[in-house]
C-alpha positions in Angstrom: 0.0 0.0 0.0 1.3 3.5 -1.0 1.5 6.0 1.8 1.3 9.6 0.7 4.0 11.7 2.4 5.3 15.3 2.4 8.5 15.1 0.3 9.7 18.7 1.0 8.7 22.2 1.7 8.9 24.7 -1.1 10.3 28.1 -0.1 11.0 29.3 3.5 9.3 27.9 6.6 6.6 30.1 8.1 8.9 30.8 11.0 11.6 32.0 8.7 9.0 34.4 7.2 8.1 35.7 10.6 5.1 33.6 11.6 5.4 32.9 15.3 2.1 31.0 15.9 0.4 27.8 14.6 -2.3 29.8 12.8 -2.4 32.0 9.7 0.9 30.6 8.4 0.6 29.7 4.7 2.9 27.0 3.4 3.6 25.0 0.2 4.7 21.3 0.1 5.6 18.9 -2.7 4.1 15.5 -2.0 5.6 12.0 -2.6 3.3 11.4 -5.6 4.3 14.7 -7.3 1.3 16.7 -6.4 1.5 19.9 -4.3 -0.3 20.7 -1.0 -1.0 24.3 0.0 -1.9 25.7 3.4 -3.8 28.9 2.9 -7.0 30.7 3.5 -10.2 29.0 2.1 -11.8 31.7 -0.1 -14.0 29.4 -2.1 -17.3 31.2 -1.4 -15.8 34.6 -2.0 -14.3 33.6 -5.4 -16.9 31.2 -6.7 -18.9 33.9 -8.6 -15.8 35.9 -9.9 -13.9 33.0 -11.5 -13.6 33.0 -15.2 -16.4 31.3 -17.1 -14.3 28.3 -18.0 -13.2 27.7 -14.4 -15.1 25.8 -11.8 -14.8 24.5 -8.2 -15.7 20.8 -7.8 -17.4 19.4 -4.7 -14.1 18.3 -3.1 -12.1 21.4 -4.3 -11.5 24.7 -2.6 -10.0 28.0 -3.8 -7.0 28.6 -1.5 -5.4 32.0 -1.3 -1.8 32.5 -0.1 0.2 35.7 0.2 2.2 36.6 -2.9 5.5 36.3 -0.9 4.7 32.6 -0.1 4.3 31.5 -3.7 7.1 33.8 -5.1 9.4 32.4 -2.4 8.5 28.8 -3.4 9.1 29.5 -7.1 12.8 28.5 -7.1 11.9 25.1 -5.5 9.1 24.2 -7.9 10.4 21.6 -10.4 10.4 22.5 -14.1 8.7 19.2 -15.0 
């Protein structure tokens, strides 16, 4: 049986970005199966009606928002393929 695991963090840790608590600390991870996991604010309801017409949010999906600095900081760690 395959166990999904966090392979590595992309970008700096929340503490290195100045987050000193366990809450409101967005993060980006690469998973062992190649997908990515993002910790951020669930803004699904706020964004559902303003998404482009060819975009949709499925029953098990959420629109997650992270501060720009988090994703820009992770850019160098995101694999090209």
